[in-house]
C-alpha positions, 0 to 999 in steps of 0.5 A, a space after each residue: 100958270 104953274 102946275 104943282 105936283 107933290 111927290 113924296 112918301 108917308 109924310 106927304 100922303 098922310 093918314 085919315 084925320 091928317 090935314 097934310 102939308 099938301 093942304 097947308 101949301 094949298 092954303 098958302 097958294 090960295 092966299 098968294 093970289 097967283 094962278 096955279 093948279 095942283 095936279 097928280 094921279 092920286 088923291 087918297 090918304 093911306 089907311 093903316 087899317 086897310 093897309 092901302 091908300 083908300 081913305 079920303 077922310 082929310 081933317 079939313 072939309 074945305 080941301 077941294 078934291 082937285 087940290 088933293 091930287 098928288 103922287 105920294 105913297 106910304 112906303 114909297 121912295 126915290 126907288 119907286 118914284 124914279 120909274 113913275 115920274 115920267 108918266 106922271 108928268 106926261 099925263 098931268 102936265 106938271 111943270 113944278 115938282 115939290 119932292 120930299 123923299 129919301 127917309 124910307 129909301 135909307 131906312 128899308 131899301 137902299 144906302 145913300 149912294 144907291 139912293 142918290 143914283 135913284 134921285 139922279 134917275 128921277 131927275 132924268 125921267 122928269 126932264 124927259 117928260 118936260 124939258 123945262 120942269 122946275 123941281 124943289 126938293 126937301 132934304 131928308 129929315 132924320 127921324 127918331 130911329 136916327 137917334 138910336 141907330 148911328 149907321 142909319 143917321 150917317 146914311 141920312 147925313 151922307 145922302 143929304 150931302 149927295 143930294 146937295 151935290 146933285 142939285 148943284 151939278 144938275 141945276 140948269 136955267 131951263 130946268 131949275 132944281 132947288 134945294 129947300 132949307 128945312 124950317 129952322 125950328 122943325 123938331 121931330 119931338 114937337 112937330 110930329 106925332 110919332 117921331 116921323 110923320 108931321 103933326 099940324 105944326 110940322 105940316 106948316 113947317 114943311 109947307 113953309 120950307 118949300 114956299 119960302 124956297 120958291 119965293 126966294 129963288 124963283 119969285 113964286 108967291 109970297 113968303 109963307 110967314 106973310 100968310 100964316 102964323 104957327 108955333 
């Protein structure tokens, strides 16, 4: 039985009234029929009014408390998760990490090279906690800022190049690392509510990117399209 840990930033933790792509993945895992569990030290959404992760007002009442667990934070990136991942994996027993990070790093904290160094540390720390951990990583999706800020767009592109190289260099049979392919129709203007954070269709497409990558590379579950229909 796989133990999944979602690791991410504001696109993963979500806000009050969001379904989150974590919910979409839970639905997919349920439909796939394989034994699994979702683990993590956190369960809340980020509440912009409180400026803290204090909300549990998910859009879907059928999202079980146990399936809401995660390691995601508003404003948190590779910089923050690299020193946190070892204890999270050790305490939860996670053996499969689904990671969506990097945009916040490049936007506020670190350049592409520095961000790649934190990615590398993250992988080292995760494997220190679990030598056979499997890790699927989604590339950075440039947001609306990249459309008007050419240097930022270049940093996003450069980091994604470094991410692909790191995955190729550090992938190994006992602890596979997989680079997910962004959904081919993901559109920040149609699939987000503010040019960054996913709306319902964006949530489905993020979940699909991870689900399809794991199914194709590791034989996990089923193809996302076999369980869901979305625009």
